[in-house]
ROKE-687734 format. One line per field, with one value per atom (N, C-alpha, C, O): residue number from 1; atom name; x, y, z. Coordinates in Angstrom, 2 decimals, padded with zeros to 5 digits. Example, Ala and Ser with C-alpha at 12.3 -4.5 7.8 and 13.67 -1.06 7.14 Angstrom:
<rs>
k: c(1,1,1,1,2,2,2,2)
a: c(N,CA,C,O,N,CA,C,O)
x: c(013.19,012.30,013.20,014.24,012.85,013.67,012.90,013.41)
y: c(-005.69,-004.50,-003.30,-003.32,-002.25,-001.06,000.03,001.14)
z: c(007.80,007.80,007.80,008.46,007.08,007.14,007.87,008.04)
</rs>
This chain:
<rs>
k: c(1,1,1,1,2,2,2,2,3,3,3,3,4,4,4,4,5,5,5,5,6,6,6,6,7,7,7,7,8,8,8,8,9,9,9,9,10,10,10,10,11,11,11,11,12,12,12,12,13,13,13,13,14,14,14,14,15,15,15,15,16,16,16,16,17,17,17,17,18,18,18,18,19,19,19,19,20,20,20,20,21,21,21,21,22,22,22,22,23,23,23,23,24,24,24,24,25,25,25,25,26,26,26,26,27,27,27,27,28,28,28,28,29,29,29,29,30,30,30,30,31,31,31,31,32,32,32,32,33,33,33,33,34,34,34,34,35,35,35,35,36,36,36,36,37,37,37,37,38,38,38,38,39,39,39,39,40,40,40,40,41,41,41,41,42,42,42,42,43,43,43,43,44,44,44,44,45,45,45,45,46,46,46,46,47,47,47,47,48,48,48,48,49,49,49,49,50,50,50,50,51,51,51,51,52,52,52,52,53,53,53,53,54,54,54,54,55,55,55,55,56,56,56,56,57,57,57,57,58,58,58,58,59,59,59,59,60,60,60,60,61,61,61,61,62,62,62,62,63,63,63,63,64,64,64,64,65,65,65,65,66,66,66,66,67,67,67,67,68,68,68,68,69,69,69,69,70,70,70,70,71,71,71,71,72,72,72,72,73,73,73,73,74,74,74,74,75,75,75,75,76,76,76,76,77,77,77,77,78,78,78,78,79,79,79,79,80,80,80,80,81,81,81,81,82,82,82,82,83,83,83,83,84,84,84,84,85,85,85,85,86,86,86,86,87,87,87,87,88,88,88,88,89,89,89,89,90,90,90,90,91,91,91,91,92,92,92,92,93,93,93,93,94,94,94,94,95,95,95,95,96,96,96,96,97,97,97,97,98,98,98,98,99,99,99,99,100,100,100,100,101,101,101,101,102,102,102,102,103,103,103,103,104,104,104,104,105,105,105,105,106,106,106,106,107,107,107,107,108,108,108,108,109,109,109,109,110,110,110,110,111,111,111,111,112,112,112,112)
a: c(N,CA,C,O,N,CA,C,O,N,CA,C,O,N,CA,C,O,N,CA,C,O,N,CA,C,O,N,CA,C,O,N,CA,C,O,N,CA,C,O,N,CA,C,O,N,CA,C,O,N,CA,C,O,N,CA,C,O,N,CA,C,O,N,CA,C,O,N,CA,C,O,N,CA,C,O,N,CA,C,O,N,CA,C,O,N,CA,C,O,N,CA,C,O,N,CA,C,O,N,CA,C,O,N,CA,C,O,N,CA,C,O,N,CA,C,O,N,CA,C,O,N,CA,C,O,N,CA,C,O,N,CA,C,O,N,CA,C,O,N,CA,C,O,N,CA,C,O,N,CA,C,O,N,CA,C,O,N,CA,C,O,N,CA,C,O,N,CA,C,O,N,CA,C,O,N,CA,C,O,N,CA,C,O,N,CA,C,O,N,CA,C,O,N,CA,C,O,N,CA,C,O,N,CA,C,O,N,CA,C,O,N,CA,C,O,N,CA,C,O,N,CA,C,O,N,CA,C,O,N,CA,C,O,N,CA,C,O,N,CA,C,O,N,CA,C,O,N,CA,C,O,N,CA,C,O,N,CA,C,O,N,CA,C,O,N,CA,C,O,N,CA,C,O,N,CA,C,O,N,CA,C,O,N,CA,C,O,N,CA,C,O,N,CA,C,O,N,CA,C,O,N,CA,C,O,N,CA,C,O,N,CA,C,O,N,CA,C,O,N,CA,C,O,N,CA,C,O,N,CA,C,O,N,CA,C,O,N,CA,C,O,N,CA,C,O,N,CA,C,O,N,CA,C,O,N,CA,C,O,N,CA,C,O,N,CA,C,O,N,CA,C,O,N,CA,C,O,N,CA,C,O,N,CA,C,O,N,CA,C,O,N,CA,C,O,N,CA,C,O,N,CA,C,O,N,CA,C,O,N,CA,C,O,N,CA,C,O,N,CA,C,O,N,CA,C,O,N,CA,C,O,N,CA,C,O,N,CA,C,O,N,CA,C,O,N,CA,C,O,N,CA,C,O,N,CA,C,O,N,CA,C,O,N,CA,C,O,N,CA,C,O,N,CA,C,O,N,CA,C,O,N,CA,C,O,N,CA,C,O,N,CA,C,O,N,CA,C,O,N,CA,C,O)
x: c(-000.29,000.09,-000.30,-001.36,000.58,000.27,000.19,000.78,-000.56,-000.74,-000.56,-001.30,000.44,000.63,000.11,000.15,-000.37,-000.83,-000.50,-000.43,-000.29,000.03,-000.31,-000.63,-000.24,-000.47,000.77,001.46,001.04,002.16,001.69,001.35,001.68,001.24,-000.15,-000.41,-001.06,-002.42,-002.56,-003.63,-001.50,-001.51,-001.41,-000.55,-002.28,-002.29,-001.18,-001.04,-000.41,000.63,000.30,000.26,000.05,-000.23,001.02,001.64,001.40,002.63,002.34,002.50,001.92,001.71,003.05,004.07,003.04,004.27,003.94,002.97,004.75,004.53,004.04,004.46,003.14,002.58,001.16,000.37,000.84,-000.52,-001.15,-000.91,-001.98,-002.49,-004.01,-004.54,-004.71,-006.16,-006.63,-005.90,-007.84,-008.41,-008.61,-009.08,-008.24,-008.42,-007.62,-008.00,-006.52,-005.70,-006.52,-006.40,-007.35,-008.17,-009.09,-009.23,-009.72,-010.64,-009.91,-010.40,-008.75,-007.97,-007.63,-007.88,-007.07,-006.68,-007.91,-007.94,-008.92,-010.16,-010.81,-011.19,-010.96,-011.61,-010.83,-011.43,-009.51,-008.68,-008.84,-008.93,-008.87,-009.08,-010.42,-010.49,-011.48,-012.80,-012.87,-013.56,-012.16,-012.09,-011.53,-012.07,-010.45,-009.84,-010.72,-010.84,-011.33,-012.21,-013.37,-013.75,-013.93,-015.04,-014.61,-015.44,-013.32,-012.79,-012.42,-011.93,-012.65,-012.32,-010.87,-010.42,-010.14,-008.74,-008.72,-009.14,-008.23,-008.31,-006.98,-006.94,-005.90,-004.57,-003.86,-003.61,-003.54,-002.99,-001.72,-001.67,-000.71,000.51,000.61,000.51,000.82,001.05,002.54,003.07,003.21,004.64,004.81,004.42,005.39,005.53,006.90,007.22,007.71,009.09,009.17,010.16,008.14,008.18,007.24,006.93,006.78,005.91,006.80,007.51,006.74,007.58,007.05,007.82,005.73,005.13,003.69,003.06,003.16,001.78,001.28,001.95,000.12,-000.44,-001.51,-001.64,-002.28,-003.28,-004.35,-004.89,-004.64,-005.61,-005.04,-005.77,-003.76,-003.10,-003.14,-003.38,-002.90,-003.00,-004.43,-004.65,-005.39,-006.79,-007.11,-007.90,-006.48,-006.67,-006.17,-006.84,-004.99,-004.44,-005.33,-005.60,-005.80,-006.66,-007.97,-008.46,-008.52,-009.75,-009.57,-010.42,-008.44,-008.14,-007.99,-008.50,-007.30,-007.11,-008.46,-008.73,-009.30,-010.62,-011.51,-012.19,-011.51,-012.32,-011.95,-012.83,-010.66,-010.22,-010.58,-011.05,-010.36,-010.70,-012.18,-012.56,-013.03,-014.47,-014.89,-015.99,-014.01,-014.28,-013.40,-013.12,-012.98,-012.16,-010.82,-010.31,-010.25,-008.95,-007.96,-008.25,-006.78,-005.76,-004.88,-004.61,-004.46,-003.57,-002.27,-002.28,-001.15,000.16,000.99,000.74,001.99,002.85,004.24,004.71,004.87,006.24,007.07,006.54,008.35,009.30,008.88,008.88,008.54,008.12,009.36,010.34,009.29,010.44,010.54,009.61,011.68,011.88,010.84,010.33,010.52,009.52,008.16,007.50,007.74,006.43,006.46,005.47,007.58,007.72,007.55,006.86,008.16,008.03,006.58,006.09,005.91,004.50,003.64,002.75,003.91,003.18,003.46,002.56,004.68,005.06,004.36,003.79,004.42,003.80,002.29,001.74,001.65,000.20,-000.20,-001.38,000.80,000.61,-000.01,-000.50,000.03,-000.48,000.54,000.24,001.74,002.78,002.34,002.79,001.45,000.96,-000.24,-000.66,-000.80,-001.95,-001.50,-001.97,-000.60,-000.16,001.01,001.95,000.95,002.12,002.99,002.52,004.25,005.15,006.36,006.87,006.81,007.93,008.96,008.66,010.21,011.32,011.29,011.93,010.55,010.51,009.15,008.42,008.83,007.61,007.66,006.66,008.82,008.98,008.66,007.97,009.17,008.89,007.40,006.83,006.77,005.33,004.52,003.60,004.86,004.16,004.34,003.38,005.56,005.86,005.08,004.76,004.78,004.07,002.63,002.03,002.08,000.72,000.64,-000.44,001.81,001.80,001.91,001.92)
y: c(-008.70,-008.76,-010.12,-010.66,-010.64,-011.84,-011.41,-010.41,-012.18,-011.82,-013.04,-014.02,-012.97,-014.01,-013.44,-012.23,-014.31,-013.84,-014.88,-016.08,-014.37,-015.24,-014.49,-013.30,-015.20,-014.56,-014.73,-015.75,-013.72,-013.76,-013.06,-011.88,-013.79,-013.23,-012.61,-011.58,-013.23,-012.72,-011.52,-010.90,-011.19,-010.06,-010.59,-011.43,-010.11,-010.53,-009.79,-008.57,-010.54,-009.93,-010.24,-011.40,-009.20,-009.33,-008.95,-007.92,-009.80,-009.59,-009.56,-010.57,-008.39,-008.29,-008.30,-007.86,-008.80,-008.85,-008.42,-008.90,-007.53,-007.05,-005.63,-004.81,-005.34,-003.98,-003.97,-004.88,-002.93,-002.76,-001.65,-000.46,-002.08,-001.15,-001.15,-000.49,-001.86,-001.90,-003.14,-004.12,-003.09,-004.24,-005.40,-005.20,-006.61,-007.78,-007.66,-008.24,-006.89,-006.71,-006.07,-006.45,-005.10,-004.39,-005.37,-005.35,-006.24,-007.22,-008.20,-008.55,-008.65,-009.63,-009.11,-009.79,-007.93,-007.34,-007.03,-007.31,-006.44,-006.09,-007.34,-007.35,-008.38,-009.61,-010.27,-010.80,-010.24,-010.85,-010.09,-010.70,-008.76,-007.95,-008.29,-008.51,-008.32,-008.63,-010.04,-010.29,-010.96,-012.33,-012.33,-012.99,-011.59,-011.52,-010.75,-011.14,-009.66,-008.89,-009.76,-009.73,-010.54,-011.45,-012.48,-012.97,-012.80,-013.75,-013.05,-013.69,-011.73,-010.98,-010.52,-010.04,-010.65,-010.21,-008.77,-008.47,-007.88,-006.46,-005.73,-004.50,-006.48,-005.87,-006.40,-007.60,-005.48,-005.88,-005.08,-003.87,-005.80,-005.18,-005.54,-006.71,-004.53,-004.77,-004.56,-003.46,-005.64,-005.61,-005.21,-005.95,-004.04,-003.51,-003.77,-003.20,-004.62,-004.83,-005.42,-005.21,-006.14,-006.78,-006.12,-006.68,-004.91,-004.16,-003.29,-002.41,-003.54,-002.80,-001.38,-000.42,-001.28,000.02,000.01,-001.04,001.20,001.36,002.65,003.69,002.60,003.82,004.37,003.92,005.34,005.95,004.94,005.03,004.00,002.96,002.09,001.70,001.79,001.02,001.75,001.14,003.06,003.87,003.82,003.74,003.88,003.79,002.48,002.45,001.41,000.10,000.14,-000.36,000.72,000.84,001.73,001.40,002.85,003.75,003.05,003.17,002.32,001.58,000.54,000.39,-000.17,-001.15,-000.50,-001.00,000.63,001.40,001.83,001.65,002.39,002.88,001.74,001.84,000.65,-000.52,-001.03,-001.31,-001.14,-001.62,-000.61,-001.01,000.67,001.69,001.64,001.76,001.47,001.41,000.15,000.08,-000.84,-002.09,-002.21,-003.31,-001.04,-000.97,-001.68,-002.27,-001.63,-002.24,-001.21,-000.01,-001.68,-000.77,-001.47,-002.66,-000.71,-001.20,-000.40,000.83,-001.11,-000.46,-000.98,-002.06,-000.20,-000.57,-000.96,-000.44,-001.88,-002.28,-002.33,-002.58,-002.09,-002.20,-001.37,-001.87,-000.12,000.76,001.10,001.62,000.80,001.08,002.58,003.33,003.00,004.42,004.95,006.06,004.15,004.57,004.80,005.82,003.86,003.97,005.10,005.82,005.24,006.33,007.68,008.56,007.87,009.16,009.38,010.51,008.32,008.42,008.81,009.65,008.20,008.54,009.99,010.67,010.44,011.80,012.81,013.80,012.57,013.48,013.62,014.71,012.51,012.51,012.88,012.91,013.15,013.50,012.36,012.59,011.16,010.00,009.49,008.62,010.05,009.66,009.98,009.35,010.97,011.32,010.47,010.53,009.69,008.84,007.47,006.97,006.87,005.50,005.48,006.28,004.57,004.30,003.34,002.28,003.68,002.84,002.45,003.25,001.21,000.67,000.06,-000.34,000.00,-000.50,-002.00,-002.52,-002.71,-004.17,-004.69,-003.99,-005.91,-006.55,-006.69,-006.48,-007.05,-007.23,-005.96,-005.99,-004.81,-003.52,-003.20,-002.72,-003.48,-003.20,-004.08,-003.59,-005.36,-006.29,-005.85,-005.85,-005.48,-005.05,-003.78,-003.58,-002.95,-001.69,-001.90,-000.98,-003.08,-003.38,-003.71,-003.72,-003.99,-004.46,-003.32,-003.55)
z: c(-017.57,-016.17,-015.60,-015.90,-014.78,-014.00,-012.55,-012.15,-011.75,-010.35,-009.46,-009.57,-008.59,-007.58,-006.26,-006.04,-005.40,-004.10,-003.04,-003.30,-001.84,-000.70,000.57,000.55,001.68,002.98,003.85,003.79,004.65,005.59,006.86,006.83,007.96,009.25,009.17,009.80,008.40,008.28,007.35,007.28,006.64,005.72,004.29,003.99,003.43,002.04,001.29,001.41,000.51,-000.32,-001.77,-002.18,-002.53,-003.96,-004.72,-004.46,-005.68,-006.43,-007.93,-008.61,-008.44,-009.89,-010.61,-010.07,-011.86,-012.65,-014.07,-014.66,-014.61,-015.97,-015.97,-015.15,-016.89,-017.02,-016.47,-016.73,-015.71,-015.21,-016.05,-015.84,-017.01,-018.00,-018.11,-019.00,-017.28,-017.39,-018.13,-018.22,-018.65,-019.35,-018.38,-017.26,-018.80,-017.92,-016.62,-015.60,-016.65,-015.45,-014.33,-013.17,-014.70,-013.71,-013.01,-011.79,-013.79,-013.22,-012.34,-011.26,-012.77,-012.02,-010.63,-009.63,-010.55,-009.27,-008.41,-007.22,-009.03,-008.33,-007.74,-006.56,-008.54,-008.09,-006.95,-006.01,-007.05,-006.00,-004.69,-003.62,-004.76,-003.55,-002.90,-001.69,-003.70,-003.14,-002.58,-001.59,-003.20,-002.69,-001.27,-000.38,-001.06,000.27,001.26,002.42,000.80,001.68,002.14,003.31,001.22,001.56,002.61,003.37,002.63,003.62,004.92,005.86,004.99,006.20,006.26,007.30,005.16,005.10,004.62,003.50,005.47,005.13,005.20,005.12,005.34,005.33,004.09,003.96,003.18,001.89,001.58,001.77,001.09,000.59,-000.90,-001.28,-001.74,-003.16,-003.42,-003.25,-003.82,-004.13,-005.59,-006.49,-005.82,-007.18,-007.80,-008.84,-007.17,-007.64,-009.05,-009.74,-009.48,-010.80,-011.80,-012.85,-011.46,-012.37,-013.25,-012.76,-014.57,-015.52,-015.75,-015.82,-015.86,-016.14,-015.72,-015.61,-015.49,-015.09,-015.74,-015.66,-016.37,-016.94,-016.01,-014.87,-016.48,-015.61,-015.19,-014.08,-016.06,-015.70,-014.59,-013.67,-014.66,-013.61,-012.27,-011.23,-012.31,-011.09,-010.56,-009.35,-011.48,-011.08,-010.38,-009.44,-010.84,-010.21,-008.77,-007.86,-008.55,-007.19,-006.32,-005.16,-006.88,-006.12,-005.76,-004.64,-006.72,-006.47,-005.37,-004.49,-005.41,-004.36,-003.01,-002.00,-002.98,-001.75,-001.18,000.01,-002.04,-001.62,-001.17,-000.15,-001.92,-001.58,-000.19,000.63,000.06,001.37,002.47,003.53,002.23,003.23,003.57,004.74,002.55,002.76,003.51,004.05,003.55,004.26,005.51,005.99,006.03,007.25,007.10,008.06,005.91,005.67,005.17,005.16,004.76,004.26,003.23,003.33,002.25,001.21,001.29,001.32,001.31,001.35,000.19,-000.34,-000.21,-001.33,-000.82,000.19,-001.54,-001.21,-002.50,-003.58,-002.36,-003.47,-004.68,-005.81,-004.44,-005.53,-006.36,-005.84,-007.66,-008.54,-008.80,-008.54,-009.32,-009.61,-010.60,-010.43,-011.63,-012.62,-011.97,-012.22,-011.14,-010.49,-009.46,-009.30,-008.76,-007.78,-008.45,-007.92,-009.61,-010.30,-010.75,-010.73,-011.15,-011.52,-010.32,-010.43,-009.16,-007.93,-007.51,-007.01,-007.72,-007.35,-008.26,-007.79,-009.57,-010.54,-010.30,-010.41,-009.96,-009.76,-008.33,-007.99,-007.51,-006.09,-005.25,-004.15,-005.80,-005.06,-004.05,-003.23,-004.11,-003.16,-001.73,-000.78,-001.58,-000.25,000.18,001.34,-000.74,-000.44,000.05,001.07,-000.70,-000.40,000.57,000.45,001.53,002.36,001.58,001.16,001.37,000.60,001.45,002.24,001.26,002.03,001.10,-000.02,001.60,000.78,000.59,-000.33,001.44,001.32,001.80,002.50,001.41,001.89,003.40,004.08,003.92,005.37,006.13,007.15,005.62,006.28,006.23,007.21,005.09,004.94,005.89,006.54,005.97,006.86,008.30,009.07,008.68,010.04,010.42,011.59,009.44,009.72,010.18,010.73,009.96,010.40,011.89,012.48,012.50,013.89,014.87,016.08)
</rs>
């Protein structure tokens, strides 16, 4: 997995690409989240449009990010959830945990 990040209107946008399967990927995403939290950035959108697949460890990474932000008075939202990832969220009942949007723009707008 590769991870790009940027800010838009004070909101952090994380753009993972590839497979989210754990291992070094977990550390990469976790460390990036804490880096932003340490800077006082607590609104995060994860764009899943370029994620090919995610296993249970990948879901754990998202849950950990969500929890970490919640514990620091922040929030994590999802954008561009692919059909594969959507079915995974539905099966695991995490679809009711994460707020998901059809585009980054919609997710960013939801913070206002």
